[in-house]
Structure formats: structure tokens, C-alpha cells
C-alpha positions in Angstrom: 66.5 135.2 81.8 64.7 133.2 83.9 61.1 134.8 85.0 59.1 132.8 88.1 55.8 134.6 89.2 54.3 133.3 92.6 50.5 134.0 93.7 50.2 133.9 97.2 46.9 132.6 98.6 45.3 132.8 95.2 45.6 132.0 91.5 46.7 134.7 89.4 45.1 134.3 85.5 47.3 134.2 82.4 46.6 137.6 81.4 48.2 139.1 84.3 51.0 136.8 84.4 51.9 137.7 80.8 52.0 141.5 81.5 54.2 140.8 84.4 56.7 139.1 82.2 56.5 141.4 79.6 57.2 144.5 81.9 60.3 142.3 83.4 61.7 141.4 80.5 61.9 145.2 79.4 64.6 145.3 82.3 66.7 143.5 80.0 67.1 146.4 77.8 68.8 148.3 80.3 71.0 145.4 81.8 71.3 142.3 79.7 73.3 140.5 82.8 70.1 139.4 84.7 70.1 136.0 85.8 66.3 135.5 87.3 63.6 137.1 88.2 61.0 136.3 91.3 57.7 138.0 91.4 55.5 137.6 94.6 51.9 138.7 94.3 49.9 139.3 97.7 46.9 140.4 98.8 47.0 142.9 101.8 43.5 143.3 103.2 40.7 141.8 101.8 38.9 145.5 102.3 41.6 148.2 101.5 41.3 149.7 98.4 44.9 149.7 98.3 45.5 146.0 98.9 47.7 144.5 95.8 51.4 144.0 96.6 53.9 143.2 94.2 57.5 142.1 95.1 60.2 141.7 92.6 63.5 140.5 93.1 66.1 141.0 90.9 69.3 138.1 90.6 72.4 139.9 88.9 76.3 138.7 89.3 77.1 139.5 92.7 73.8 141.3 93.9 70.5 141.2 94.2 67.9 144.2 93.8 64.5 144.2 95.0 61.4 146.3 95.0 57.8 146.4 96.5 55.0 148.2 95.8 51.4 148.1 97.0 48.6 149.6 94.8 44.6 149.5 93.8 46.0 147.2 91.0 48.7 144.3 90.6 49.3 145.9 87.0 49.9 149.3 88.7 52.4 148.0 91.2 54.4 145.9 88.8 54.5 148.9 86.6 56.0 150.9 89.7 58.1 147.9 91.0 59.4 147.5 87.4 60.3 151.4 87.2 62.0 151.3 91.0 64.0 148.2 89.7 65.1 150.0 86.7 66.7 152.6 88.7 68.4 150.7 90.5 69.7 148.6 87.6 71.0 151.6 85.8 72.9 152.7 89.2 74.7 149.4 89.6 75.4 149.5 85.9 77.1 152.6 86.6 79.0 151.2 89.4 80.1 148.3 87.6 81.3 150.3 84.6 
């Protein structure tokens, strides 16, 4: 599975990128047919508290799954987006089987 992490208008540090890759890799436990994952990190408004946005797009054969979460930290937003995608992957797996 190929994981691409993009930080929009800022540079993400290595610890954040490693954290995101670790969380996204756990999705393979639920569905091993994931082709690639794209993660976009954005800052919404500089002065707002919940200004960190994580968008995760998963490419699987014949379908694309997407989740977008906004929180106080990128780690929290990533956790919530990956959890939402885990549910989507489980639903897709049920339909396929």
C-alpha cells in the first residue's frame, strides 16, 4: 500500500508524518486490498481553535473512500478520519463478500 502525505501551505514534521502513516497502515488489518492512500493536512483559519483539517482518501479496486475531520490537532483529526474509514472499509468488505 502506497501512502502519500501532503501538507498544504506548511511543512509537516517527521513525527506527524510517521504518526499518520502508522495509523493509516492499521487499515490493512481490516481490508488487505487497499491500493493507495492520500492524506491532506490543512490549516483552516489561523485564529480558530479547531483549525486542523485531515482529509484521507483511500483507493481500493473499483471504489474510492473518503473522510474529512476537523479538530484541535492533526493527530486527533487523523484518529477520527481513520476510524470513519475503518467503518467504510468494513461496510465495503461486507458488500463485496
